[in-house]
Backbone as ProteinMPNN parsed JSONL, in Angstrom:
{"seq_chain_A": "XXXXXXXXXXXXXXXXXXXXXXXXXXXXXXXXXXXXXXXXXXXXXXXXXXXXXXXXXXXXXXXXXXXXXXXXXXXXXXXXXXXXXXXXXXXXXXXXXXXXXXXXXXXXXXXXXXXXXXXXXXXXXXXXXXXXXXXXXXXXXXXXXXXXXXXXXXXXXXXXXXXXXXXXXXXXXXXXXXXXXXXXXXXXXXXXXXX", "coords_chain_A": {"N_chain_A": [[188.427, 146.013, 166.084], [188.125, 143.849, 163.48], [187.739, 142.695, 160.028], [186.1, 139.795, 158.485], [184.604, 138.237, 160.266], [181.978, 137.835, 159.522], [181.63, 135.951, 157.468], [180.577, 133.117, 155.669], [182.363, 130.331, 155.295], [182.853, 127.372, 154.903], [180.593, 126.088, 155.971], [177.486, 127.123, 157.439], [178.739, 128.875, 159.327], [179.339, 131.427, 160.292], [178.672, 133.901, 162.77], [175.527, 135.538, 163.338], [174.927, 139.053, 162.732], [173.589, 140.191, 164.872], [174.079, 138.324, 166.969], [176.858, 138.511, 167.095], [177.226, 141.229, 167.817], [175.962, 141.23, 170.314], [177.675, 139.522, 171.822], [180.028, 140.968, 171.591], [179.348, 143.37, 172.894], [178.89, 142.398, 175.478], [181.469, 141.521, 176.134], [182.89, 143.931, 176.093], [181.649, 145.357, 178.166], [182.247, 143.732, 180.358], [185.074, 143.8, 180.389], [185.588, 146.486, 180.476], [186.251, 147.807, 178.138], [186.725, 149.727, 175.121], [185.579, 149.434, 171.873], [186.31, 149.82, 168.418], [185.03, 149.716, 165.21], [186.882, 148.497, 162.447], [187.132, 147.596, 159.424], [185.262, 145.713, 159.46], [182.156, 145.294, 159.442], [181.508, 146.457, 156.907], [183.295, 145.116, 155.24], [182.456, 142.408, 155.475], [179.994, 142.496, 154.202], [180.666, 143.346, 151.589], [182.438, 141.337, 150.798], [180.883, 139.015, 150.883], [179.079, 139.637, 148.931], [180.336, 139.632, 146.45], [180.812, 137.731, 143.512], [182.692, 135.609, 141.514], [182.401, 134.775, 138.243], [183.022, 132.143, 136.084], [183.935, 130.327, 133.073], [183.861, 126.928, 132.151], [186.577, 125.511, 130.549], [187.731, 123.038, 129.848], [187.763, 119.612, 131.037], [189.826, 117.277, 132.804], [191.578, 114.222, 133.569], [194.446, 113.439, 135.32], [197.447, 112.055, 136.475], [196.196, 110.696, 138.574], [194.377, 112.523, 139.543], [191.498, 114.69, 139.24], [190.679, 117.408, 137.165], [189.227, 120.606, 136.777], [189.342, 122.878, 134.389], [189.107, 126.266, 134.046], [188.168, 129.552, 132.808], [188.873, 131.627, 134.548], [191.595, 132.842, 136.499], [194.569, 132.767, 138.612], [195.312, 135.421, 138.549], [192.908, 136.728, 138.574], [191.656, 136.07, 140.983], [193.517, 135.992, 143.595], [193.658, 135.1, 146.194], [193.278, 132.257, 146.962], [195.718, 130.948, 146.11], [197.623, 132.628, 147.232], [197.32, 132.68, 150.074], [196.056, 130.284, 150.674], [193.262, 130.564, 150.841], [189.837, 129.732, 151.367], [187.236, 129.4, 149.104], [183.864, 129.103, 148.317], [182.718, 127.111, 145.644], [180.59, 126.481, 142.94], [178.487, 125.066, 140.399], [176.82, 127.393, 138.258], [174.401, 126.691, 137.069], [173.505, 123.956, 138.305], [173.597, 120.358, 137.634], [170.545, 118.436, 137.241], [168.946, 117.617, 140.263], [170.922, 118.317, 142.048], [171.819, 120.439, 144.821], [171.421, 124.064, 145.035], [173.293, 126.644, 145.917], [174.896, 124.096, 148.004], [174.393, 124.059, 151.627], [176.398, 123.058, 153.184], [179.571, 122.672, 152.387], [181.37, 120.704, 152.842], [180.086, 118.375, 152.983], [179.366, 115.032, 151.936], [178.041, 114.867, 149.129], [175.926, 112.885, 147.235], [176.913, 111.788, 143.999], [178.756, 113.765, 143.508], [182.203, 114.59, 142.776], [185.707, 114.587, 143.563], [187.67, 117.333, 142.732], [190.267, 119.456, 141.363], [190.028, 122.882, 140.928], [191.148, 124.808, 138.458], [193.067, 127.391, 136.733], [193.899, 128.735, 133.414], [196.561, 129.53, 133.254], [198.783, 127.969, 133.625], [200.515, 127.549, 135.832], [201.872, 126.391, 138.913], [200.603, 127.534, 141.09], [198.197, 128.363, 140.051], [195.26, 128.115, 140.831], [191.878, 127.851, 142.031], [190.607, 126.238, 143.781], [191.319, 123.282, 145.639], [191.026, 119.758, 145.746], [188.145, 119.604, 145.816], [184.729, 118.84, 146.279], [182.487, 118.464, 143.693], [179.624, 118.691, 141.502], [179.162, 116.903, 138.346], [180.63, 118.641, 135.618], [180.796, 120.274, 132.409], [182.461, 121.296, 129.379], [181.974, 124.721, 128.734], [180.097, 125.144, 130.744], [179.075, 127.298, 133.459], [180.777, 128.441, 136.347], [180.404, 129.486, 139.706], [182.301, 131.349, 141.875], [182.275, 131.998, 145.136], [182.109, 134.705, 147.602], [184.015, 136.518, 146.651], [184.211, 139.205, 146.671], [185.19, 142.503, 147.86], [188.123, 142.005, 148.042], [188.595, 140.802, 145.594], [188.644, 142.153, 142.866], [190.301, 144.26, 143.644], [192.731, 143.056, 144.262], [193.398, 141.891, 141.913], [195.298, 141.31, 138.857], [197.326, 141.98, 135.912], [198.786, 139.806, 135.321], [200.688, 137.542, 133.344], [199.916, 138.688, 131.001], [197.128, 138.955, 130.995], [194.024, 140.378, 130.506], [192.006, 142.224, 132.855], [188.94, 141.1, 134.372], [185.485, 141.888, 133.601], [183.222, 143.938, 135.553], [180.092, 143.502, 137.004], [177.131, 144.877, 138.208], [174.559, 143.684, 140.126], [171.318, 144.227, 141.048], [168.658, 143.149, 142.374], [166.466, 142.701, 139.774], [167.79, 144.403, 138.159], [170.531, 144.811, 136.134], [173.757, 145.889, 135.603], [176.596, 146.868, 133.703], [179.466, 147.839, 135.234], [182.136, 148.116, 135.064], [184.027, 147.696, 132.272], [185.324, 144.799, 130.532], [188.837, 144.499, 130.337], [191.014, 145.07, 127.522], [193.491, 143.766, 125.208], [194.644, 145.947, 124.011], [194.283, 147.865, 126.006], [196.199, 146.98, 127.794], [198.674, 147.454, 126.544], [198.643, 150.135, 125.96], [199.896, 152.182, 127.684], [202.578, 151.854, 127.064], [205.698, 152.918, 125.576], [207.631, 153.485, 122.65], [211.157, 153.031, 122.348], [213.823, 154.881, 121.08]], "CA_chain_A": [[187.577, 144.958, 165.555], [188.397, 143.8, 162.051], [186.839, 141.977, 159.142], [186.17, 138.348, 158.385], [183.721, 137.507, 161.186], [180.642, 137.605, 158.977], [181.712, 135.193, 156.226], [180.37, 131.668, 155.693], [183.378, 129.718, 154.452], [182.524, 126.002, 154.518], [179.213, 125.808, 156.37], [176.832, 128.362, 157.883], [179.414, 129.017, 160.613], [179.508, 132.809, 160.745], [177.598, 134.354, 163.656], [174.714, 136.635, 162.814], [175.386, 140.353, 163.237], [172.978, 140.385, 166.194], [174.81, 137.517, 167.938], [178.198, 139.074, 167.231], [177.142, 142.488, 168.58], [175.638, 140.887, 171.696], [178.872, 139.008, 172.491], [180.988, 142.062, 171.635], [178.905, 144.299, 173.939], [179.126, 141.758, 176.773], [182.912, 141.531, 176.376], [183.317, 145.306, 176.397], [181.158, 145.724, 179.502], [182.99, 142.946, 181.353], [186.473, 144.214, 180.452], [185.719, 147.936, 180.498], [186.964, 148.181, 176.923], [186.016, 150.429, 174.053], [185.982, 148.889, 170.576], [185.974, 150.623, 167.242], [185.1, 148.867, 164.019], [187.822, 148.86, 161.395], [186.399, 147.416, 158.173], [184.483, 144.499, 159.65], [180.811, 145.203, 158.89], [181.522, 146.757, 155.484], [184.042, 144.036, 154.604], [181.685, 141.171, 155.373], [178.954, 142.686, 153.184], [181.29, 143.379, 150.271], [183.037, 140.053, 150.469], [179.812, 138.058, 150.62], [178.324, 140.048, 147.748], [181.08, 139.426, 145.214], [180.888, 136.393, 142.925], [183.482, 135.517, 140.295], [181.787, 133.799, 137.34], [183.975, 131.672, 135.08], [183.418, 129.316, 132.143], [184.693, 125.728, 132.062], [187.241, 125.339, 129.25], [187.683, 121.582, 129.681], [188.041, 118.811, 132.228], [190.767, 116.196, 132.498], [192.126, 113.394, 134.639], [195.88, 113.302, 135.119], [198.201, 111.741, 137.691], [195.294, 110.259, 139.639], [193.536, 113.643, 139.977], [190.563, 115.255, 138.268], [190.853, 118.848, 137.069], [188.298, 121.449, 136.032], [190.082, 124.049, 133.93], [188.137, 127.302, 133.693], [188.862, 130.725, 132.267], [189.376, 132.525, 135.596], [192.925, 132.406, 136.903], [195.121, 133.336, 139.836], [195.361, 136.877, 138.441], [191.554, 137.231, 138.847], [191.405, 135.878, 142.423], [194.817, 135.518, 144.071], [193.592, 134.653, 147.593], [193.534, 130.829, 147.2], [197.131, 130.587, 145.983], [198.452, 133.496, 148.072], [197.32, 132.186, 151.459], [195.209, 129.102, 150.802], [191.909, 130.971, 151.227], [188.761, 128.863, 150.91], [186.086, 130.042, 148.463], [182.881, 128.147, 147.821], [182.578, 127.074, 144.189], [179.466, 125.623, 142.57], [177.969, 125.419, 139.07], [175.739, 128.372, 138.21], [173.204, 125.874, 136.793], [173.931, 122.584, 138.596], [172.788, 119.307, 137.021], [169.296, 118.107, 137.914], [169.066, 116.842, 141.494], [171.937, 118.862, 142.946], [171.385, 121.694, 145.457], [171.9, 125.312, 144.431], [174.372, 125.709, 146.218], [174.638, 123.443, 149.294], [174.729, 124.796, 152.85], [177.601, 122.464, 153.768], [180.457, 122.322, 151.281], [182.197, 119.563, 153.194], [179.234, 117.187, 152.992], [179.575, 114.092, 150.839], [176.803, 114.887, 148.356], [175.964, 111.826, 146.221], [177.082, 112.22, 142.619], [179.868, 114.706, 143.372], [183.537, 114.001, 142.694], [186.761, 115.494, 144.025], [188.366, 117.996, 141.626], [190.976, 120.714, 141.541], [189.522, 123.9, 140.01], [192.367, 125.522, 138.099], [192.988, 128.34, 135.636], [194.655, 128.407, 132.209], [197.86, 130.201, 133.233], [199.809, 126.922, 133.618], [201.423, 127.754, 136.964], [201.5, 125.536, 140.039], [199.707, 128.284, 141.962], [197.004, 128.832, 139.345], [194.08, 127.334, 141.223], [190.889, 128.496, 142.895], [190.23, 125.255, 144.801], [191.946, 121.961, 145.562], [190.286, 118.645, 146.373], [186.789, 120.11, 146.069], [183.621, 118.004, 145.796], [181.616, 119.209, 142.788], [178.849, 117.886, 140.562], [179.793, 116.849, 137.025], [180.526, 119.825, 134.763], [181.342, 120.058, 131.07], [182.929, 122.496, 128.681], [180.948, 125.733, 128.516], [179.33, 125.397, 131.966], [179.532, 128.419, 134.273], [181.031, 128.192, 137.762], [180.381, 130.657, 140.582], [183.217, 131.325, 143.011], [181.612, 132.909, 146.069], [182.877, 135.527, 148.551], [185.162, 137.082, 145.939], [184.149, 140.657, 146.746], [186.121, 143.246, 148.719], [189.509, 141.91, 147.604], [188.701, 140.183, 144.28], [189.164, 143.072, 141.842], [191.377, 145.089, 144.202], [193.975, 142.298, 144.249], [193.618, 141.283, 140.595], [196.446, 141.865, 138.139], [197.443, 141.635, 134.502], [199.822, 138.773, 135.23], [200.672, 136.689, 132.159], [199.238, 139.482, 129.953], [195.69, 138.666, 131.02], [193.178, 141.526, 130.844], [191.117, 142.025, 134.006], [187.54, 140.767, 134.076], [184.468, 142.937, 133.725], [182.446, 143.939, 136.794], [178.664, 143.682, 136.758], [176.364, 145.128, 139.423], [173.221, 143.094, 140.07], [170.462, 144.736, 142.119], [167.359, 142.569, 142.035], [166.435, 142.393, 138.343], [168.589, 145.418, 137.478], [171.893, 144.337, 135.886], [174.5, 146.942, 134.915], [178.04, 146.755, 133.562], [180.049, 149.007, 135.904], [183.531, 148.187, 134.6], [184.13, 146.806, 131.119], [186.484, 143.913, 130.482], [190.002, 145.1, 129.712], [191.435, 144.485, 126.251], [194.941, 143.762, 125.013], [195.015, 147.337, 123.735], [194.399, 148.534, 127.306], [197.442, 146.556, 128.45], [199.866, 148.021, 125.906], [198.469, 151.575, 125.715], [200.88, 153.066, 128.341], [203.962, 151.591, 126.639], [206.28, 153.843, 124.612], [208.795, 152.963, 121.93], [212.445, 153.65, 122.672], [214.655, 155.026, 119.87]], "C_chain_A": [[187.727, 144.973, 164.044], [187.437, 142.91, 161.303], [186.975, 140.476, 159.236], [185.177, 137.6, 159.252], [182.395, 137.134, 160.552], [180.614, 136.771, 157.719], [181.445, 133.713, 156.487], [181.398, 131.051, 154.75], [182.938, 128.331, 153.994], [181.078, 125.625, 154.84], [178.548, 127.142, 156.678], [177.4, 128.728, 159.256], [179.544, 130.441, 161.13], [178.363, 133.217, 161.662], [176.781, 135.454, 162.979], [175.247, 137.942, 163.385], [174.846, 140.598, 164.644], [173.759, 139.612, 167.259], [176.211, 138.081, 168.165], [178.172, 140.335, 168.095], [176.829, 142.226, 170.037], [176.884, 140.418, 172.439], [179.932, 140.107, 172.606], [180.641, 143.039, 172.765], [179.178, 143.711, 175.322], [180.61, 141.773, 177.12], [183.42, 142.91, 176.748], [182.886, 145.705, 177.798], [181.962, 145.011, 180.578], [184.421, 143.458, 181.513], [186.679, 145.709, 180.532], [186.453, 148.466, 179.265], [186.076, 148.974, 175.98], [186.501, 149.831, 172.742], [185.537, 149.83, 169.477], [186.073, 149.725, 166.024], [186.116, 149.416, 163.016], [187.064, 148.743, 160.084], [185.416, 146.265, 158.279], [183.116, 144.469, 159.001], [180.764, 145.461, 157.382], [182.185, 145.615, 154.717], [183.176, 142.798, 154.428], [180.567, 141.315, 154.35], [179.554, 142.646, 151.788], [181.799, 142.007, 149.87], [181.964, 139.038, 150.138], [179.097, 138.376, 149.318], [179.033, 139.69, 146.449], [181.128, 137.976, 144.776], [181.717, 136.491, 141.653], [182.857, 134.415, 139.435], [182.794, 133.438, 136.263], [183.319, 130.602, 134.217], [184.397, 128.142, 132.086], [185.254, 125.624, 130.646], [187.278, 123.853, 128.89], [187.96, 120.905, 131.016], [189.025, 117.722, 131.83], [191.128, 115.445, 133.766], [193.599, 113.189, 134.333], [196.558, 113.023, 136.453], [197.319, 111.347, 138.858], [194.414, 111.366, 140.191], [192.618, 114.062, 138.851], [190.669, 116.775, 138.332], [189.695, 119.467, 136.289], [189.075, 122.702, 135.68], [189.054, 125.069, 133.456], [188.884, 128.58, 133.363], [189.226, 131.791, 133.288], [190.691, 131.959, 136.11], [193.355, 133.089, 138.193], [195.221, 134.86, 139.751], [193.996, 137.505, 138.729], [191.205, 137.137, 140.33], [192.634, 135.201, 143.011], [194.741, 134.871, 145.456], [193.848, 133.157, 147.79], [195.016, 130.456, 147.113], [198.025, 131.409, 146.91], [198.494, 133.013, 149.515], [196.276, 131.108, 151.697], [193.797, 129.435, 151.287], [190.882, 130.018, 150.619], [187.644, 129.715, 150.324], [185.141, 128.943, 148.008], [182.822, 128.252, 146.303], [181.467, 126.088, 143.864], [178.998, 126.015, 141.171], [176.827, 126.426, 139.169], [174.406, 127.665, 137.967], [173.581, 124.414, 137.037], [173.049, 121.556, 137.897], [171.562, 118.996, 137.871], [169.567, 117.252, 139.148], [170.109, 117.349, 142.466], [171.44, 120.173, 143.552], [172.01, 122.912, 144.782], [172.128, 126.38, 145.481], [174.119, 125.081, 147.576], [174.998, 124.337, 150.476], [176.045, 124.318, 153.448], [178.496, 121.965, 152.643], [181.364, 121.155, 151.615], [181.378, 118.277, 153.258], [179.549, 116.322, 151.776], [178.266, 113.969, 150.067], [176.886, 113.818, 147.277], [176.067, 112.403, 144.812], [178.193, 113.229, 142.41], [181.184, 113.937, 143.298], [184.556, 115.052, 143.112], [187.56, 116.005, 142.82], [189.257, 119.109, 142.161], [190.387, 121.673, 140.511], [190.687, 124.831, 139.718], [192.114, 126.469, 136.937], [193.879, 127.932, 134.48], [196.069, 128.977, 132.158], [199.019, 129.2, 133.221], [200.922, 127.218, 134.628], [200.964, 126.83, 138.081], [200.491, 126.227, 140.934], [198.43, 128.754, 141.297], [195.816, 127.923, 139.65], [193.147, 128.2, 142.057], [190.427, 127.545, 143.992], [190.982, 123.95, 144.554], [191.075, 120.951, 146.299], [188.878, 119.053, 146.768], [185.745, 119.182, 145.476], [182.674, 118.855, 144.959], [180.798, 118.247, 141.943], [179.583, 117.813, 139.222], [179.573, 118.162, 136.266], [181.152, 119.488, 133.415], [181.755, 121.397, 130.479], [181.763, 123.44, 128.42], [180.107, 126.038, 129.743], [179.929, 126.582, 132.725], [179.704, 127.975, 135.722], [180.968, 129.517, 138.513], [181.367, 130.424, 141.72], [182.739, 132.415, 143.958], [182.609, 133.662, 146.95], [184.13, 136.111, 147.913], [185.178, 138.604, 145.997], [185.209, 141.23, 147.659], [187.546, 143.197, 148.191], [189.662, 141.318, 146.208], [189.325, 141.096, 143.245], [190.336, 143.888, 142.372], [192.727, 144.373, 144.16], [194.257, 141.656, 142.889], [194.779, 141.977, 139.882], [196.367, 141.481, 136.665], [198.519, 140.58, 134.283], [199.602, 137.898, 134.001], [199.918, 137.345, 131.0], [197.751, 139.157, 129.849], [194.916, 139.936, 131.373], [192.274, 141.217, 132.042], [189.68, 141.803, 133.544], [186.648, 141.995, 134.172], [183.832, 142.845, 135.109], [181.001, 144.29, 136.464], [177.971, 143.864, 138.102], [174.966, 144.565, 139.229], [172.456, 143.575, 141.292], [169.046, 144.283, 141.799], [167.375, 142.141, 140.577], [167.241, 143.383, 137.519], [170.032, 144.924, 137.371], [172.62, 145.394, 135.068], [175.986, 146.618, 134.866], [178.649, 148.007, 134.192], [181.55, 149.149, 135.627], [183.673, 147.196, 133.454], [185.361, 145.914, 131.242], [187.644, 144.648, 129.806], [190.34, 144.363, 128.412], [192.963, 144.457, 126.195], [195.442, 145.18, 124.736], [195.146, 148.144, 125.023], [195.741, 148.209, 127.961], [198.662, 147.25, 127.851], [199.794, 149.532, 125.697], [199.517, 152.442, 126.42], [202.31, 152.901, 127.833], [204.405, 152.585, 125.567], [207.464, 153.179, 123.931], [210.04, 153.73, 122.345], [213.268, 153.7, 121.408], [215.989, 154.354, 120.069]], "O_chain_A": [[187.484, 145.995, 163.402], [186.45, 142.429, 161.858], [187.827, 139.947, 159.949], [184.922, 136.423, 158.998], [181.745, 136.195, 161.01], [179.654, 136.866, 156.954], [182.012, 133.124, 157.407], [181.311, 131.232, 153.536], [182.675, 128.135, 152.807], [180.424, 124.926, 154.067], [179.011, 128.184, 156.215], [176.656, 128.873, 160.226], [179.837, 130.636, 162.309], [177.205, 132.917, 161.373], [177.295, 136.204, 162.148], [175.939, 137.942, 164.403], [175.544, 141.138, 165.502], [174.07, 140.154, 168.319], [176.692, 138.122, 169.297], [178.995, 140.492, 168.997], [177.357, 142.907, 170.915], [177.135, 140.858, 173.561], [180.652, 140.173, 173.602], [181.522, 143.483, 173.501], [179.634, 144.411, 176.226], [180.975, 142.011, 178.271], [184.281, 143.047, 177.617], [183.656, 146.318, 178.538], [182.32, 145.611, 181.592], [184.93, 143.544, 182.63], [187.814, 146.171, 180.643], [187.184, 149.453, 179.345], [184.849, 148.901, 176.037], [187.707, 149.73, 172.518], [184.533, 150.533, 169.591], [187.082, 149.049, 165.826], [186.196, 150.62, 162.774], [186.411, 149.7, 159.668], [184.8, 145.883, 157.284], [182.912, 143.682, 158.077], [180.058, 144.761, 156.657], [181.694, 145.198, 153.668], [183.161, 142.2, 153.352], [180.223, 140.337, 153.686], [179.015, 141.988, 150.899], [181.611, 141.571, 148.735], [182.124, 138.267, 149.192], [178.565, 137.475, 148.669], [178.37, 139.466, 145.437], [181.448, 137.092, 145.571], [181.471, 137.355, 140.811], [182.793, 133.259, 139.853], [183.354, 134.315, 135.606], [182.284, 130.042, 134.579], [185.609, 128.337, 131.986], [184.506, 125.645, 129.668], [186.908, 123.458, 127.784], [188.34, 121.551, 131.992], [189.062, 117.293, 130.677], [191.001, 115.958, 134.877], [193.962, 112.809, 133.219], [196.271, 113.687, 137.45], [197.651, 111.629, 140.01], [193.76, 111.17, 141.216], [192.898, 113.831, 137.675], [190.739, 117.358, 139.414], [189.244, 118.925, 135.28], [189.426, 123.494, 136.554], [188.235, 124.783, 132.582], [190.085, 128.687, 133.607], [189.846, 132.788, 132.918], [190.879, 130.743, 136.152], [192.614, 133.876, 138.782], [195.214, 135.528, 140.785], [193.922, 138.68, 139.088], [190.539, 138.018, 140.872], [192.776, 133.981, 142.934], [195.668, 134.163, 145.852], [194.58, 132.8, 148.714], [195.514, 129.718, 147.963], [199.078, 130.931, 147.33], [199.564, 132.939, 150.117], [195.686, 131.023, 152.774], [193.206, 128.675, 152.054], [191.045, 129.557, 149.489], [187.162, 130.645, 150.972], [185.564, 127.968, 147.388], [182.871, 129.349, 145.745], [181.403, 124.999, 144.434], [179.101, 127.182, 140.796], [175.974, 126.328, 140.051], [173.399, 128.002, 138.589], [173.937, 123.703, 136.097], [171.889, 121.835, 137.597], [171.546, 119.26, 139.074], [170.323, 116.283, 139.087], [170.183, 116.867, 143.597], [170.729, 120.934, 142.895], [172.996, 122.8, 144.054], [171.147, 126.991, 145.905], [173.186, 125.503, 148.26], [175.805, 125.257, 150.346], [176.73, 125.074, 154.137], [178.205, 120.945, 152.019], [182.069, 120.661, 150.734], [181.916, 117.21, 153.553], [179.947, 116.825, 150.725], [177.473, 113.064, 150.327], [177.82, 113.832, 146.475], [175.395, 113.378, 144.476], [178.548, 113.53, 141.27], [181.263, 112.778, 143.707], [184.299, 116.253, 143.025], [188.054, 115.226, 142.006], [189.039, 119.634, 143.253], [190.259, 121.315, 139.34], [191.16, 125.55, 140.599], [191.099, 126.376, 136.247], [194.547, 126.9, 134.546], [196.714, 128.913, 131.112], [200.132, 129.561, 132.84], [202.108, 127.144, 134.309], [199.776, 126.522, 138.177], [199.608, 125.572, 141.487], [197.648, 129.476, 141.916], [195.426, 127.083, 138.839], [193.574, 129.156, 142.703], [189.911, 127.986, 145.019], [191.244, 123.57, 143.413], [190.474, 121.252, 147.33], [188.466, 118.871, 147.914], [185.849, 118.778, 144.317], [182.123, 119.843, 145.444], [181.222, 117.118, 141.694], [180.52, 118.575, 138.986], [178.476, 118.719, 136.27], [181.934, 118.544, 133.294], [181.442, 122.465, 131.004], [180.704, 123.025, 127.95], [179.461, 127.084, 129.794], [181.131, 126.839, 132.648], [178.884, 127.229, 136.256], [181.425, 130.545, 138.014], [181.28, 129.427, 142.437], [182.788, 133.602, 143.633], [183.785, 133.307, 147.033], [185.18, 136.191, 148.551], [186.072, 139.231, 145.429], [186.045, 140.49, 148.178], [188.131, 144.245, 147.917], [190.771, 141.328, 145.673], [190.437, 140.833, 142.788], [191.271, 144.179, 141.626], [193.764, 145.025, 144.034], [195.254, 140.95, 142.736], [195.186, 143.078, 140.252], [195.466, 140.76, 136.237], [199.091, 140.475, 133.198], [198.469, 137.558, 133.662], [199.359, 136.666, 130.139], [197.191, 139.092, 128.755], [195.135, 140.509, 132.44], [191.834, 140.081, 132.217], [189.27, 142.258, 132.476], [187.026, 143.01, 134.757], [183.894, 141.802, 135.76], [180.726, 145.247, 135.74], [178.2, 143.089, 139.031], [174.27, 144.926, 138.28], [172.882, 143.364, 142.427], [168.324, 144.942, 141.052], [168.198, 141.317, 140.179], [167.364, 143.221, 136.305], [170.679, 144.652, 138.382], [172.176, 145.761, 133.98], [176.567, 146.155, 135.848], [178.38, 149.118, 133.736], [182.151, 150.181, 135.924], [183.465, 145.997, 133.637], [186.31, 146.231, 131.959], [187.442, 145.343, 128.811], [189.997, 143.194, 128.233], [193.636, 145.054, 127.035], [196.528, 145.561, 125.173], [196.017, 149.008, 125.129], [196.344, 149.065, 128.608], [199.591, 147.598, 128.58], [200.784, 150.145, 125.296], [200.004, 153.385, 125.798], [203.169, 153.727, 128.142], [203.599, 153.038, 124.754], [208.203, 152.412, 124.547], [209.983, 154.921, 122.653], [213.41, 152.688, 120.721], [216.827, 154.366, 119.167]]}, "name": "protein", "num_of_chains": 1, "seq": "XXXXXXXXXXXXXXXXXXXXXXXXXXXXXXXXXXXXXXXXXXXXXXXXXXXXXXXXXXXXXXXXXXXXXXXXXXXXXXXXXXXXXXXXXXXXXXXXXXXXXXXXXXXXXXXXXXXXXXXXXXXXXXXXXXXXXXXXXXXXXXXXXXXXXXXXXXXXXXXXXXXXXXXXXXXXXXXXXXXXXXXXXXXXXXXXXXX"}
């Protein structure tokens, strides 16, 4: 039994743990099977807990498409470009009248527009979402990319000489920096000159 069953991707489609365990138990009893969890329960908690927060750099319309360019890139969250993974994205502080965030990301919410959410790396694969309905955003606004835990930092890289993001642990009102943002000096520190 592996991970992924407990994640809400587009709607509230993931079964509750109780419902999943009930169906799993019934299947084992019927088939006389023994199951062992791999990373499933831990994975679904970690993945749901992680949020990648980025800042909008600017917005533009080009070639009949609308783009939201933000400071997170494919090196911060590779899953969308690597295998077209879906991550919910919504403004941290949405404009007045918009839900925070909606339960159904495929709903046609009045006032939203279709955008590609892309990074600043200037690569075809540098995107976090394509054709996504979002409320209006402007330069400086924060976006939350949900379900980025478990594999977000583990799969991040320094591609294009980009330092990795900081990690912050939020527990109720307690907020702690648990990994500082990398610097350019961190990137070049292991390098040695050759005579």
